[in-house]
Structures are given as C-alpha cells and as structure tokens.
C-alpha positions as CSV (number, residue, x, y, z in Angstrom):
1,X,-21.0,-6.1,1.5
2,X,-18.7,-5.7,4.3
3,X,-15.7,-3.2,3.8
4,X,-13.9,-4.8,6.7
5,X,-10.7,-7.0,6.5
6,X,-9.5,-8.9,9.7
7,X,-6.0,-10.1,10.3
8,X,-5.3,-13.3,12.2
9,X,-2.7,-13.5,15.1
10,X,-0.3,-15.6,13.0
11,X,-0.5,-13.1,10.0
12,X,0.1,-10.2,12.2
13,X,2.9,-11.9,13.9
14,X,4.5,-12.8,10.3
15,X,4.0,-9.2,9.0
16,X,5.7,-8.0,12.1
17,X,8.6,-10.2,11.5
18,X,8.9,-9.3,7.8
19,X,8.8,-5.4,8.7
20,X,11.5,-6.0,11.3
21,X,13.7,-7.9,8.8
22,X,13.2,-5.1,6.2
23,X,14.4,-2.5,8.6
24,X,12.3,0.3,7.1
25,X,10.0,2.2,9.5
26,X,6.3,2.9,8.4
27,X,6.0,-0.4,6.4
28,X,2.6,-2.1,5.9
29,X,1.5,-5.0,4.1
30,X,-0.5,-4.3,0.9
31,X,-3.1,-6.6,-0.1
32,X,-4.5,-6.3,-3.6
33,X,-6.7,-8.1,-6.1
34,X,-5.9,-8.2,-9.9
35,X,-7.2,-10.1,-12.9
36,X,-5.3,-13.3,-13.7
37,X,-4.5,-16.5,-12.0
38,X,-6.2,-19.9,-13.0
39,X,-9.6,-18.8,-11.5
40,X,-9.9,-15.3,-12.8
41,X,-8.6,-13.0,-9.9
42,X,-5.4,-13.3,-7.9
43,X,-4.3,-11.9,-4.6
44,X,-1.2,-9.9,-4.4
45,X,0.9,-9.4,-1.2
46,X,3.7,-7.0,-0.7
47,X,5.3,-4.6,1.7
48,X,4.7,-1.0,0.9
49,X,5.7,2.3,2.7
50,X,3.3,4.5,0.7
51,X,-0.5,5.1,1.4
52,X,-2.5,6.3,-1.4
53,X,-5.7,8.5,-1.1
54,X,-8.0,5.6,-1.9
55,X,-6.4,3.0,0.4
56,X,-8.2,1.7,3.5
57,X,-6.0,0.7,6.5
58,X,-6.8,-2.1,8.8
59,X,-4.8,-2.8,12.1
60,X,-4.2,-5.4,14.7
61,X,-1.7,-5.2,17.5
62,X,0.0,-2.1,15.8
63,X,0.4,-3.8,12.5
64,X,-1.3,-2.2,9.4
65,X,-2.5,-3.7,6.3
66,X,-3.6,-1.6,3.3
67,X,-5.8,-2.2,0.4
68,X,-7.4,0.0,-2.3
69,X,-11.0,0.7,-2.9
70,X,-11.2,-1.5,-5.9
71,X,-9.7,-4.5,-3.9
72,X,-11.9,-4.2,-1.0
73,X,-14.9,-4.9,-3.1
74,X,-13.5,-8.4,-3.7
75,X,-11.9,-8.7,-0.2
76,X,-14.8,-7.3,2.2
77,X,-15.4,-9.5,5.0
78,X,-12.2,-11.6,4.5
79,X,-9.6,-12.7,7.0
80,X,-5.8,-12.6,6.3
81,X,-4.1,-15.5,7.6
82,X,-0.5,-16.9,7.6
83,X,-0.4,-20.7,7.1
84,X,2.6,-22.8,8.0
85,X,2.5,-26.4,6.7
86,X,5.1,-29.0,5.8
87,X,5.1,-28.0,2.2
88,X,5.8,-24.4,3.0
89,X,4.4,-21.2,4.6
90,X,2.2,-18.6,2.9
91,X,-0.4,-15.7,3.3
92,X,-4.0,-17.0,2.7
93,X,-7.3,-15.1,2.3
94,X,-10.2,-16.7,3.9
95,X,-12.8,-15.0,1.5
96,X,-16.5,-15.3,1.8
97,X,-16.8,-13.6,-1.6
98,X,-15.0,-16.3,-3.4
99,X,-17.1,-18.9,-5.2
100,X,-14.3,-21.0,-6.0
101,X,-10.4,-21.0,-5.6
102,X,-7.6,-22.8,-7.4
103,X,-5.7,-25.6,-5.9
104,X,-2.9,-23.5,-4.5
105,X,-5.4,-20.8,-3.0
106,X,-3.7,-17.9,-4.6
107,X,-6.5,-17.1,-7.1
108,X,-10.2,-17.1,-6.9
109,X,-13.5,-16.5,-8.9
110,X,-16.6,-14.6,-7.8
C-alpha cells in the first residue's frame, strides 16, 4: 500500500485561506481517521500547529498536511480535495482504500 497523500489545487488553496484567516504561523491541516460514523470509520480535519513524532507530512505549494502513522494505513494513496457545490463546501477524500462510503462522504468502510 502507498504511504502517500496528495493534495488537490482547490484543497491547497482552501487550506491556505484557512491558515491566513487563523493568523497563526506554522499551522497545518491535520487529517485523521477514527472509528465511528455511519460506515465504520470517519475522517477528521482540523488546523494544528503541533507535529508529533509519528506524523507524516505532505506538501503542495508550501501548504502542509499532516497525518499520523495509524491513519495513513487507511489513507495511503488518497487525494485530499476541497469541493464547492450549491449545497455547501467541504473537504473530501478520494480514497482508493474505501470499499464503501456513506451518503455524505464523511465516513467509509474498508
């Protein structure tokens, strides 16, 4: 399995905008996986200025996202995207490891 995580142009732009609005240097977007949601696992997204020893860092255009070693097992080979639709805007994972996802796309199963 791949231990890479790619970032779409729209996700990099949105992360940059969020970090600028936060006004705190050194922020990154943390992407995590935890148990729960309607399909068994759920994605978590949040700004973080801390990097743990087991974190992996992925970069695009100077924007960094981080994830821990446990989460990359579920996320490896995925692309983080930012989607803007009439019903709202949100971060979305294009995850080749997910065998199914819930209707809203925030949880998945393997």
